C-alpha positions as CSV (number, residue, x, y, z in Angstrom):
1,M,-132.3,22.2,-57.6
2,R,-129.9,23.1,-55.0
3,S,-130.3,19.9,-53.2
4,L,-129.9,17.8,-56.3
5,L,-126.7,19.5,-57.0
6,K,-125.7,18.4,-53.4
7,L,-126.8,15.2,-53.8
8,C,-125.0,14.7,-57.1
9,L,-121.7,16.2,-55.8
10,S,-121.7,14.1,-52.6
11,L,-122.2,11.0,-55.0
12,F,-119.3,12.1,-57.0
13,I,-117.0,12.4,-54.1
14,A,-118.1,9.3,-52.2
15,L,-118.3,6.7,-55.0
16,P,-114.8,6.6,-55.4
17,A,-114.0,6.2,-51.8
18,M,-116.5,3.2,-51.8
19,A,-114.7,1.3,-54.7
20,Q,-111.4,1.6,-53.1
21,K,-110.0,-2.4,-52.3
22,S,-109.7,-3.6,-49.0
23,A,-106.3,-3.1,-47.1
24,N,-106.0,-6.9,-47.0
25,E,-106.6,-8.1,-50.6
26,L,-105.0,-8.0,-53.9
27,H,-106.2,-8.8,-57.3
28,F,-104.0,-9.8,-60.4
29,T,-104.8,-10.9,-63.9
30,S,-102.2,-12.5,-66.1
31,S,-102.3,-12.5,-69.9
32,Q,-103.3,-16.0,-69.9
33,Q,-106.6,-15.1,-68.2
34,Q,-105.7,-16.4,-64.7
35,L,-107.6,-14.4,-62.1
36,I,-105.1,-14.4,-58.7
37,T,-106.5,-12.8,-55.7
38,V,-104.7,-12.6,-52.4
39,Y,-107.5,-12.2,-49.7
40,K,-106.6,-12.4,-45.8
41,G,-103.4,-14.3,-46.2
42,T,-105.0,-16.9,-48.7
43,I,-104.1,-17.0,-52.5
44,F,-106.7,-18.0,-54.8
45,V,-106.1,-18.8,-58.4
46,N,-109.2,-18.9,-60.6
47,G,-111.6,-18.8,-57.7
48,N,-109.6,-21.8,-56.1
49,K,-107.9,-21.8,-53.0
50,A,-104.1,-22.3,-54.0
51,F,-102.3,-21.6,-51.0
52,V,-102.8,-20.1,-47.3
53,L,-100.1,-18.0,-45.7
54,H,-100.4,-16.0,-42.3
55,D,-102.7,-12.7,-43.1
56,D,-100.6,-10.7,-40.9
57,I,-97.5,-10.8,-42.5
58,I,-98.4,-9.6,-46.2
59,N,-97.7,-6.0,-47.0
60,Y,-100.8,-5.5,-48.8
61,K,-100.0,-1.7,-49.8
62,S,-96.4,-2.6,-51.0
63,K,-95.8,-1.5,-54.6
64,R,-93.6,-4.3,-54.9
65,N,-96.7,-7.0,-54.8
66,R,-97.1,-7.9,-58.7
67,L,-97.0,-10.5,-61.1
68,V,-94.1,-11.2,-63.4
69,E,-94.5,-13.2,-66.6
70,N,-91.7,-14.6,-68.5
71,G,-91.8,-17.0,-71.3
72,R,-95.0,-18.8,-70.4
73,S,-94.5,-18.8,-66.6
74,V,-96.5,-16.5,-64.2
75,F,-94.7,-15.7,-61.0
76,L,-96.5,-13.7,-58.0
77,F,-94.5,-11.6,-55.9
78,L,-95.7,-10.7,-52.5
79,E,-93.8,-8.6,-49.9
80,V,-93.9,-9.8,-46.1
81,N,-93.0,-8.3,-43.0
82,G,-89.4,-9.2,-42.1
83,S,-89.1,-7.5,-39.2
84,P,-86.6,-6.8,-37.3
85,K,-84.8,-7.3,-40.4
86,K,-85.5,-6.0,-44.0
87,N,-88.7,-7.4,-45.5
88,K,-88.7,-10.5,-47.6
89,M,-90.2,-11.2,-50.7
90,Y,-92.3,-14.6,-51.3
91,V,-92.4,-16.0,-54.6
92,F,-95.1,-18.2,-56.0
93,N,-95.1,-20.0,-59.8
94,I,-98.7,-19.7,-60.8
95,D,-99.6,-22.8,-63.0
96,H,-103.3,-23.6,-63.8
97,S,-105.3,-23.3,-60.8
98,L,-102.1,-23.8,-58.2
99,A,-99.8,-21.6,-56.6
100,D,-96.4,-23.1,-55.8
101,S,-94.1,-21.5,-53.6
102,L,-90.8,-21.3,-55.0
103,L,-88.5,-19.1,-53.0
104,T,-88.0,-16.4,-50.2
105,A,-85.6,-13.6,-51.0
106,I,-84.9,-10.1,-49.7
107,S,-87.6,-7.6,-50.7
108,S,-86.5,-5.4,-53.7
109,D,-87.8,-4.0,-57.2
110,V,-87.7,-6.7,-59.9
111,K,-85.4,-4.9,-62.5
112,D,-82.5,-5.7,-64.7
113,W,-80.1,-4.7,-61.6
114,D,-76.9,-5.9,-63.9
115,H,-78.3,-5.0,-67.4
116,D,-78.1,-8.2,-69.1
117,G,-81.6,-8.1,-70.3
118,N,-82.9,-10.2,-67.3
119,P,-84.9,-9.1,-64.4
120,E,-83.2,-9.6,-61.2
121,F,-84.5,-9.2,-57.4
122,G,-82.7,-9.9,-54.1
123,G,-80.2,-8.2,-51.9
124,A,-78.6,-8.3,-48.4
125,D,-80.1,-8.6,-44.8
126,L,-79.2,-6.4,-42.2
127,T,-76.6,-7.3,-39.6
128,D,-75.4,-5.7,-36.4
129,T,-72.3,-3.5,-36.3
130,Y,-69.0,-5.1,-35.1
131,P,-68.0,-3.7,-32.1
132,S,-64.3,-3.1,-33.1
133,P,-63.7,-0.5,-36.0
134,D,-60.9,-2.6,-37.9
135,S,-63.2,-5.4,-39.0
136,M,-66.8,-5.9,-40.0
137,Y,-69.2,-8.8,-40.4
138,Y,-69.7,-10.2,-43.8
139,I,-72.7,-9.1,-45.1
140,S,-73.8,-11.4,-47.8
141,S,-76.3,-11.2,-50.9
142,K,-78.5,-13.3,-52.6
143,F,-79.9,-12.4,-55.9
144,Y,-82.1,-14.3,-58.5
145,E,-82.7,-14.1,-62.2
146,I,-85.8,-14.4,-64.5
147,K,-84.9,-16.0,-67.7
148,K,-86.7,-18.4,-69.9
149,G,-89.7,-18.8,-67.7
150,K,-87.4,-20.1,-64.8
151,I,-85.8,-18.5,-61.6
152,T,-82.4,-19.1,-60.9
153,Y,-79.8,-18.2,-58.5
154,D,-77.4,-15.2,-60.2
155,A,-73.9,-15.8,-59.0
156,E,-72.3,-13.3,-61.2
157,L,-74.6,-10.4,-59.6
158,T,-74.3,-12.1,-56.0
159,E,-70.8,-12.0,-56.3
160,T,-70.2,-8.4,-57.9
161,T,-72.5,-6.9,-55.1
162,D,-70.7,-8.7,-52.4
163,K,-67.6,-7.7,-53.8
164,K,-68.7,-4.1,-53.7
165,A,-70.1,-4.1,-50.1
166,N,-67.5,-6.2,-48.2
167,G,-64.2,-6.0,-50.4
168,I,-64.4,-9.6,-50.8
169,F,-66.5,-12.6,-51.9
170,L,-67.0,-15.8,-49.8
171,A,-68.6,-18.5,-51.8
172,N,-69.8,-20.1,-48.4
173,P,-70.1,-17.4,-46.0
174,V,-71.0,-18.4,-42.3
175,N,-73.4,-16.0,-40.4
176,G,-72.0,-13.6,-38.6
177,Q,-68.2,-14.1,-39.8
178,V,-66.0,-11.2,-39.2
179,I,-63.5,-10.0,-42.0
180,P,-60.9,-7.2,-41.6
181,K,-62.1,-3.6,-42.8
182,G,-60.4,-2.4,-46.1
183,K,-58.3,-5.3,-46.8
184,K,-59.4,-6.8,-50.3
185,R,-58.2,-10.3,-51.0
186,P,-58.8,-12.0,-54.3
């Protein structure tokens, strides 16, 4: 009787551990019953190979890997290693058995950042510290909005964020552009 109890207890403990998914695969199902699998760097949609990435860059354990559905569109978000800077988010449009790469953004949560009723994502990357205390590098951000089944650049949120971080907004910033600290310009 004791050996039977030990066997049942060991099976109770071991089965959930065996059922866990591998560290190099993700599984999603859309409301349209599309089966999306990311396995060893390859995106499969309904069993068909749809897109191939480098397996070593995908952060499989990230909570930001997800499907977002808006309208009749299905978007796959995959967080990838952006080392030595911030991680990136690869965004794909899933349509039938295809995965179309749409854009790459700074990795962030997909949520309504500006409270306009539409989810946004994006942000600013890291820059070096400017060597002089009276100036700084302009750190530009870039945000995107999901609205009516499309992903578009969110100019309003980008401008608001840049003004908050830099004190000014530059429509066409140059990488490594230096601006004076504390001086707000229109």
